[in-house]
C-alpha positions as CSV (number, residue, x, y, z in Angstrom):
1,M,-57.1,12.3,13.3
2,K,-57.2,8.7,12.5
3,L,-54.1,6.5,12.7
4,K,-53.9,2.9,11.4
5,L,-50.9,0.8,12.2
6,V,-50.4,-2.2,9.9
7,C,-47.9,-4.7,11.3
8,V,-46.6,-8.0,9.9
9,G,-46.3,-10.4,12.8
10,K,-47.4,-10.5,16.4
11,L,-45.7,-9.2,19.5
12,T,-44.1,-12.3,21.0
13,E,-42.8,-11.1,24.3
14,A,-45.0,-10.1,27.2
15,W,-43.1,-6.9,27.9
16,Q,-43.4,-5.9,24.2
17,K,-47.1,-6.4,24.3
18,A,-47.4,-4.5,27.6
19,S,-45.4,-1.6,26.3
20,A,-47.3,-1.4,23.0
21,D,-50.6,-1.6,24.8
22,D,-49.6,1.1,27.2
23,Y,-48.6,3.6,24.4
24,A,-51.6,2.6,22.3
25,G,-53.9,3.3,25.3
26,R,-52.2,6.7,25.8
27,L,-52.5,7.6,22.1
28,K,-56.2,6.9,22.1
29,H,-56.7,10.0,24.3
30,Y,-55.5,12.1,21.3
31,C,-56.7,10.3,18.2
32,S,-58.3,7.2,16.8
33,L,-55.9,4.3,16.6
34,D,-56.4,1.0,14.9
35,I,-53.7,-1.7,15.0
36,I,-53.9,-4.5,12.5
37,E,-51.6,-7.5,12.8
38,L,-51.0,-9.6,9.7
39,K,-49.7,-13.1,9.5
40,E,-46.0,-13.3,9.2
41,E,-44.9,-15.7,6.4
42,K,-42.5,-18.4,7.4
43,G,-39.7,-20.2,5.6
44,G,-37.5,-17.3,4.3
45,R,-34.9,-19.4,2.6
46,K,-32.8,-18.1,-0.2
47,G,-35.0,-17.7,-3.2
48,D,-38.2,-17.9,-1.2
49,V,-37.9,-14.4,0.3
50,T,-39.2,-12.7,-2.8
51,R,-42.4,-14.9,-2.8
52,L,-42.7,-14.4,1.0
53,L,-42.5,-10.6,0.7
54,K,-45.0,-10.6,-2.2
55,R,-47.6,-12.5,-0.2
56,E,-47.1,-10.3,2.9
57,G,-47.2,-7.2,0.6
58,E,-50.5,-8.2,-1.0
59,R,-52.0,-8.5,2.5
60,I,-50.6,-5.1,3.5
61,L,-51.9,-3.4,0.4
62,D,-55.3,-4.9,1.0
63,K,-55.5,-3.1,4.4
64,L,-54.5,0.4,3.0
65,P,-57.4,2.6,2.0
66,A,-56.9,4.2,-1.4
67,D,-57.0,7.7,0.0
68,A,-54.7,7.0,3.0
69,W,-51.4,8.8,3.6
70,V,-49.0,5.8,3.9
71,V,-45.9,6.0,6.1
72,L,-43.5,3.1,5.7
73,L,-41.0,2.2,8.4
74,D,-37.6,1.2,6.9
75,E,-34.1,1.7,8.2
76,R,-33.2,3.3,4.8
77,G,-35.9,6.0,5.2
78,T,-35.8,9.6,6.2
79,Q,-34.8,10.2,9.8
80,M,-36.8,12.8,11.8
81,S,-36.5,14.2,15.2
82,S,-39.4,13.8,17.6
83,E,-40.2,17.5,17.0
84,Q,-40.2,17.1,13.3
85,L,-42.6,14.1,13.5
86,A,-44.8,16.1,15.8
87,E,-44.8,19.0,13.4
88,R,-45.8,16.7,10.5
89,L,-48.6,15.2,12.5
90,A,-49.8,18.7,13.7
91,D,-49.9,19.9,10.1
92,A,-51.9,16.8,9.0
93,M,-54.4,17.4,11.9
94,L,-54.7,21.1,11.2
95,H,-55.5,20.5,7.5
96,A,-57.8,17.5,8.2
97,E,-55.6,15.3,6.0
98,R,-56.5,11.8,5.2
99,E,-56.0,8.9,7.5
100,W,-52.4,8.0,8.3
101,C,-51.5,4.3,7.7
102,L,-48.2,3.4,9.2
103,V,-46.7,0.1,8.0
104,I,-44.1,-2.1,9.7
105,G,-43.0,-5.1,7.7
106,G,-41.8,-8.4,8.9
107,P,-38.2,-9.7,9.5
108,Y,-37.4,-9.7,5.7
109,G,-38.6,-6.2,5.1
110,L,-41.3,-5.1,2.6
111,D,-42.2,-5.9,-1.0
112,G,-41.5,-3.3,-3.7
113,A,-45.2,-2.8,-4.4
114,V,-45.7,-1.6,-0.8
115,R,-42.7,0.6,-1.1
116,Q,-44.2,2.2,-4.2
117,R,-47.4,2.9,-2.3
118,A,-45.7,4.8,0.5
119,D,-46.0,8.6,0.7
120,L,-43.2,8.7,3.3
121,T,-40.5,6.2,4.2
122,L,-39.4,6.8,7.8
123,S,-36.4,5.5,9.6
124,L,-36.4,5.2,13.4
125,S,-32.7,4.9,13.4
126,K,-29.7,3.9,11.3
127,M,-29.6,0.8,13.5
128,T,-31.6,-2.3,12.7
129,F,-34.4,-3.2,15.1
130,T,-36.8,-6.2,15.2
131,H,-40.2,-5.4,13.8
132,Q,-41.6,-6.0,17.3
133,M,-39.3,-3.3,18.7
134,A,-40.1,-1.0,15.9
135,R,-43.7,-1.2,16.8
136,V,-43.1,-0.2,20.4
137,F,-40.7,2.6,19.4
138,L,-43.2,4.0,16.8
139,L,-46.1,4.0,19.2
140,E,-44.0,5.8,21.8
141,Q,-42.9,8.4,19.2
142,L,-46.5,9.0,18.1
143,Y,-47.5,9.5,21.7
144,R,-44.6,11.8,22.2
145,S,-45.6,13.8,19.1
146,M,-49.1,14.3,20.5
147,T,-47.7,15.5,23.8
148,I,-45.3,17.9,22.1
149,N,-48.2,19.3,20.0
150,R,-50.2,19.9,23.2
151,N,-47.3,21.3,25.0
152,E,-47.6,18.6,27.7
153,P,-44.6,17.8,29.9
154,Y,-43.8,14.3,28.7
155,H,-41.2,15.4,26.1
156,N,-39.2,17.5,28.7
157,R,-38.1,20.2,26.3
């Protein structure tokens, strides 16, 4: 299975980068993983946010293959347990589904055009996290899903 993570913005804290790199390295034992960081637009004053999101959205859409299955991270999305995400991934792997592209927007969210492109909108929590934290949490959950599917002890259930 091939996973592509498209993120707006870079990880700014050393511990975030170390955590993301750790889980990305672990994930690569199970699947192909490509992480793409896109430039975060600055200057989100009132009225400018729509233009800012449009510019970020155009860059995001440019990185999504036409046949990819797109998972968008958004606090208003569907919540899943770790087991449910693992099951969704296992099903995709079993049926040789298309590449999964997981999208994490910047601090102002995502443009409507990106939302329309999504096959699934996923929420990590009802709480709001920074986009940097969302990346670490998502990578950990993807790794956890792989260990659940292989019946490995990481998940502890």
